[in-house]
C-alpha positions as CSV (number, residue, x, y, z in Angstrom):
1,X,20.0,-12.3,-3.5
2,X,18.5,-14.2,-0.6
3,X,21.8,-14.3,1.2
4,X,22.2,-10.5,0.8
5,X,18.8,-9.9,2.2
6,X,19.5,-12.2,5.2
7,X,22.9,-10.5,5.8
8,X,21.2,-7.0,5.7
9,X,18.5,-8.2,8.1
10,X,21.1,-9.6,10.5
11,X,23.1,-6.3,10.4
12,X,19.9,-4.3,11.1
13,X,19.0,-6.5,14.1
14,X,22.6,-6.3,15.5
15,X,22.5,-2.5,15.1
16,X,19.2,-2.2,16.9
17,X,20.3,-4.5,19.7
18,X,23.4,-2.4,20.1
19,X,21.4,0.8,20.4
20,X,19.0,-0.7,23.0
21,X,21.9,-2.2,25.1
22,X,23.9,1.1,25.1
23,X,20.8,3.2,26.0
24,X,19.1,0.8,28.4
25,X,19.3,3.4,31.3
26,X,17.5,6.0,29.2
27,X,14.9,3.6,28.0
28,X,14.0,2.3,31.5
29,X,13.6,5.9,32.8
30,X,10.0,6.6,33.8
31,X,8.1,9.6,32.5
32,X,4.5,10.7,33.0
33,X,2.3,11.6,30.1
34,X,0.3,14.9,30.4
35,X,-2.5,16.0,28.0
36,X,-4.2,19.4,28.4
37,X,-7.4,19.8,26.4
38,X,-8.3,23.3,27.9
39,X,-11.5,21.6,29.4
40,X,-9.9,18.8,31.2
41,X,-6.3,17.8,31.9
42,X,-5.1,14.2,31.9
43,X,-2.1,12.9,33.7
44,X,-0.8,9.3,33.5
45,X,1.3,7.6,36.0
46,X,5.0,7.2,35.4
47,X,5.6,4.8,32.5
48,X,8.8,3.4,31.2
49,X,10.1,5.4,28.2
50,X,10.4,2.3,26.0
51,X,6.7,1.7,26.4
52,X,6.0,5.1,24.9
53,X,8.3,4.2,22.0
54,X,6.6,0.8,21.6
55,X,3.1,2.4,21.8
56,X,3.8,5.0,19.2
57,X,5.4,2.4,17.0
58,X,2.3,0.2,17.2
59,X,0.0,3.2,16.5
60,X,2.1,3.9,13.4
61,X,1.8,0.3,12.3
62,X,-2.0,0.5,12.8
63,X,-2.3,3.7,10.8
64,X,-0.2,2.3,7.9
65,X,-2.2,-1.0,8.0
66,X,-5.5,0.9,7.7
67,X,-4.0,3.1,4.9
68,X,-2.9,0.0,3.1
69,X,-6.3,-1.6,3.4
70,X,-8.0,1.5,2.0
71,X,-5.5,1.5,-0.9
72,X,-6.2,-2.2,-1.5
73,X,-9.9,-1.7,-1.6
74,X,-9.5,1.1,-4.1
75,X,-7.3,-1.1,-6.2
76,X,-9.7,-4.0,-6.1
77,X,-12.6,-1.7,-7.1
78,X,-10.5,-0.3,-10.0
79,X,-9.6,-3.8,-11.1
80,X,-13.2,-4.8,-11.0
81,X,-14.2,-1.8,-13.1
82,X,-11.5,-2.6,-15.6
83,X,-12.5,-6.3,-15.9
84,X,-16.1,-5.2,-16.5
85,X,-15.0,-2.9,-19.3
86,X,-12.9,-5.7,-20.8
87,X,-15.9,-8.0,-20.7
88,X,-18.1,-5.4,-22.4
89,X,-15.5,-4.8,-25.1
90,X,-15.0,-8.5,-25.7
91,X,-18.8,-8.9,-26.2
92,X,-18.7,-6.0,-28.6
93,X,-15.8,-7.5,-30.6
94,X,-17.7,-10.8,-30.7
95,X,-20.8,-9.1,-32.1
96,X,-18.7,-7.4,-34.8
97,X,-17.1,-10.8,-35.7
98,X,-20.5,-12.4,-36.1
99,X,-21.7,-9.8,-38.5
100,X,-21.5,-10.8,-42.2
101,X,-18.7,-9.3,-44.2
102,X,-19.9,-6.5,-46.4
103,X,-18.3,-5.8,-49.8
104,X,-16.3,-2.7,-49.7
105,X,-16.1,-0.2,-52.5
106,X,-12.4,-0.5,-53.4
107,X,-11.3,0.8,-56.7
108,X,-10.2,-1.8,-59.1
109,X,-7.0,-1.8,-61.2
110,X,-8.9,-0.8,-64.3
111,X,-10.3,2.4,-62.8
112,X,-6.9,3.3,-61.4
113,X,-5.2,2.9,-64.8
114,X,-7.7,4.9,-66.7
């Protein structure tokens, strides 16, 4: 299984390198970024296109990292609540085990046969 994962990773890297090499001219083309907010307009200087791709990729990584952290905190809080519930239920079970056994009113064989 490890060799399959390694082979798949190598194939993906080779594929990405091929795409970059074949499109190097387009990726090194400079574009300017314009943002119009109705109140003010922002213009950046010419920036290489691959820097835009890299920037948006990093922004996506940051967003997914923050989302993952939020999910992790929620999961930890849920686990903590479940552990507290388990602790309370174990204490309740222990108190029931410590109670003396009471005689139950079960019908005997004589009353069943009568």
